[in-house]
C-alpha positions as CSV (number, residue, x, y, z in Angstrom):
1,M,87.1,162.8,300.8
2,H,87.6,161.8,297.2
3,S,91.1,162.2,295.7
4,T,91.4,162.5,291.9
5,S,94.6,162.3,290.1
6,T,95.4,165.0,287.6
7,H,98.3,163.1,286.2
8,P,97.6,161.3,282.9
9,K,98.4,157.6,282.7
10,G,100.7,156.3,280.0
11,F,103.8,157.6,278.2
12,S,104.3,161.0,276.7
13,L,105.5,161.4,273.2
14,I,108.9,162.6,274.4
15,E,109.4,159.5,276.6
16,L,108.6,157.3,273.7
17,M,111.0,159.1,271.4
18,V,113.8,158.8,273.9
19,V,113.2,155.0,274.2
20,L,113.1,154.6,270.4
21,A,116.4,156.6,270.1
22,I,118.1,154.4,272.7
23,F,116.8,151.3,271.0
24,G,117.9,152.5,267.6
25,T,121.4,153.2,268.9
26,L,121.7,149.7,270.5
27,M,120.6,148.1,267.2
28,T,123.1,150.2,265.2
29,F,125.9,148.6,267.2
30,G,124.4,145.3,267.8
31,I,123.5,144.1,264.3
32,P,127.0,144.2,262.8
33,A,128.4,142.5,265.9
34,F,125.8,139.8,265.6
35,Q,126.5,139.3,261.9
36,R,130.3,138.9,262.6
37,Y,129.4,136.4,265.3
38,M,127.2,134.4,262.9
39,Q,129.9,134.4,260.2
40,S,132.4,133.2,262.7
41,A,130.1,130.5,264.0
42,Q,129.3,129.4,260.5
43,L,133.0,129.0,259.7
44,R,133.6,127.0,262.9
45,G,130.6,124.9,262.2
46,T,131.8,124.0,258.8
47,S,135.2,122.9,260.1
48,E,133.5,120.8,262.9
49,N,131.1,119.3,260.4
50,L,134.1,118.1,258.2
51,V,135.9,116.6,261.2
52,Q,132.7,114.8,262.2
53,T,132.3,113.5,258.6
54,I,135.8,112.2,258.6
55,Q,135.4,110.5,262.0
56,L,132.1,108.9,260.8
57,Q,133.5,107.7,257.5
58,R,136.6,106.4,259.2
59,S,134.4,104.3,261.5
60,R,132.3,103.2,258.5
61,A,135.4,102.1,256.6
62,M,136.6,100.0,259.6
63,A,133.1,98.5,260.2
64,T,132.5,97.5,256.6
65,G,136.1,96.7,255.7
66,Q,135.8,98.9,252.6
67,A,137.7,102.1,251.8
68,V,135.8,105.4,251.7
69,N,137.0,108.4,249.6
70,I,136.4,112.0,250.4
71,N,136.7,114.5,247.6
72,F,137.1,118.2,248.3
73,N,135.3,120.0,245.5
74,T,137.1,123.4,245.4
75,G,135.3,124.4,242.2
76,T,131.6,125.2,241.9
77,P,129.8,124.2,243.9
78,N,132.1,124.4,246.9
79,A,131.4,121.1,248.7
80,W,132.9,117.8,249.8
81,T,131.7,114.5,248.5
82,V,131.9,111.2,250.3
83,L,132.2,108.2,248.0
84,G,131.6,104.8,249.4
85,T,130.2,101.4,248.3
86,S,126.7,102.6,249.0
87,G,126.9,105.6,246.7
88,S,128.0,109.2,247.2
89,V,126.8,112.1,249.4
90,Q,127.7,115.7,248.7
91,R,127.8,118.3,251.5
92,K,127.8,121.9,250.1
93,L,129.6,124.6,252.1
94,P,127.4,127.2,253.7
95,R,126.9,130.5,251.8
96,G,129.8,132.8,252.6
97,V,132.3,129.9,253.4
98,T,134.8,128.9,250.7
99,Y,137.9,126.8,250.4
100,V,141.2,128.6,250.5
101,S,142.9,125.3,249.8
102,A,142.5,121.6,250.0
103,S,145.7,119.7,249.6
104,P,145.3,117.0,248.3
105,T,141.8,117.3,247.0
106,T,141.0,113.6,247.7
107,I,141.8,111.4,250.7
108,Q,141.0,107.7,251.2
109,L,140.1,106.3,254.5
110,T,141.1,102.7,254.5
111,R,139.6,99.7,256.2
112,D,142.2,99.9,259.0
113,G,141.1,103.4,259.9
114,H,144.1,105.2,258.4
115,A,144.1,107.9,255.7
116,N,146.2,107.2,252.6
117,T,147.9,110.6,253.1
118,S,147.9,113.6,255.4
119,A,145.9,116.6,254.2
120,L,145.1,120.2,255.1
121,V,141.8,121.8,254.3
122,V,141.5,125.6,254.9
123,F,138.1,127.4,255.0
124,Q,137.5,131.1,254.9
125,N,134.5,133.2,255.5
126,R,133.5,136.6,254.0
127,T,135.4,138.6,256.7
128,G,138.6,136.7,255.8
129,A,138.7,134.6,259.0
130,R,140.1,131.1,258.4
131,D,139.9,127.7,260.0
132,T,142.2,124.8,259.1
133,V,141.3,121.1,259.3
134,S,144.3,118.8,259.6
135,I,143.8,115.2,258.6
136,Q,146.6,112.9,259.7
137,V,147.7,109.6,258.2
138,S,146.4,107.9,261.4
139,G,142.9,109.0,260.3
140,M,142.5,111.6,263.0
141,A,141.1,115.0,262.0
142,L,141.8,118.2,264.0
143,I,140.8,121.8,263.8
144,R,143.8,124.1,264.1
């Protein structure tokens, strides 16, 4: 005996519409949450990048025996510039991240690994979230 199926194979138009409606609803809520996450990660990454730059330049100053200056360019373009004996390197802040304040706007990392003064650098993203990098006279940099 031969059995033939009378049920069609595949999806009906109604089933496809339901799946697309569910997918659309998930995307409506997911995209803004993902954008907020990306902005937060970008802000944190900027702060971590500055701390790593300070640690690297502190090591470089101790290794070469020559001071290194770091300027925080709070004007346009928002960036920080590392000035050493081998020239200068500028790191622009990512789009959407700006300085709230940088006090003072220049620090010097001396050959003994210390900073000439303590400093606070505050970054802010488009949503208003802030990260603060604290640079201590000992030459250590921390995110607060």
